[in-house]
C-alpha positions as CSV (number, residue, x, y, z in Angstrom):
1,M,-13.8,-49.2,-49.9
2,P,-12.6,-49.2,-46.4
3,V,-14.8,-51.3,-43.8
4,I,-15.2,-50.1,-40.3
5,K,-16.8,-52.5,-37.6
6,V,-18.4,-50.2,-34.9
7,R,-17.1,-51.5,-31.7
8,E,-19.6,-52.0,-28.6
9,N,-20.2,-48.8,-26.8
10,E,-18.7,-47.0,-29.3
11,S,-20.2,-43.5,-30.3
12,F,-21.2,-42.5,-34.0
13,D,-18.9,-39.8,-34.0
14,V,-15.6,-41.9,-33.0
15,A,-16.7,-44.5,-35.8
16,L,-17.2,-41.8,-38.4
17,R,-14.0,-40.3,-37.5
18,R,-12.5,-43.8,-38.1
19,F,-14.0,-44.3,-41.1
20,K,-12.7,-40.9,-42.6
21,R,-9.1,-41.7,-41.4
22,S,-9.3,-45.3,-43.0
23,C,-10.5,-43.4,-46.2
24,E,-7.7,-40.9,-46.1
25,K,-5.3,-43.6,-45.7
26,A,-6.4,-45.5,-48.5
27,G,-6.0,-42.4,-51.0
28,L,-10.0,-42.8,-51.8
29,L,-10.6,-39.0,-51.8
30,A,-7.7,-38.1,-53.9
31,E,-9.0,-40.6,-56.3
32,V,-12.2,-39.3,-56.6
33,R,-11.1,-35.7,-57.1
34,A,-8.6,-36.8,-59.7
35,R,-11.6,-38.6,-61.7
36,E,-14.0,-35.8,-61.3
37,F,-13.5,-34.4,-64.6
38,Y,-12.3,-36.1,-67.8
39,E,-8.8,-35.8,-68.9
40,K,-7.6,-36.5,-72.2
41,P,-4.7,-39.1,-72.2
42,T,-2.5,-36.5,-73.9
43,T,-3.0,-34.3,-70.9
44,I,-2.2,-36.8,-68.2
45,R,1.1,-37.4,-70.1
């Protein structure tokens, strides 16, 4: 899970944008979408 420390005098919007960008780089959203529904092991192969 990406962690963001809010800098001094940084708005919430900017911090949220940084967090979303770090999640995107970590591939978190793609992983969640891939695991949203169960897939049989034979289907994955």
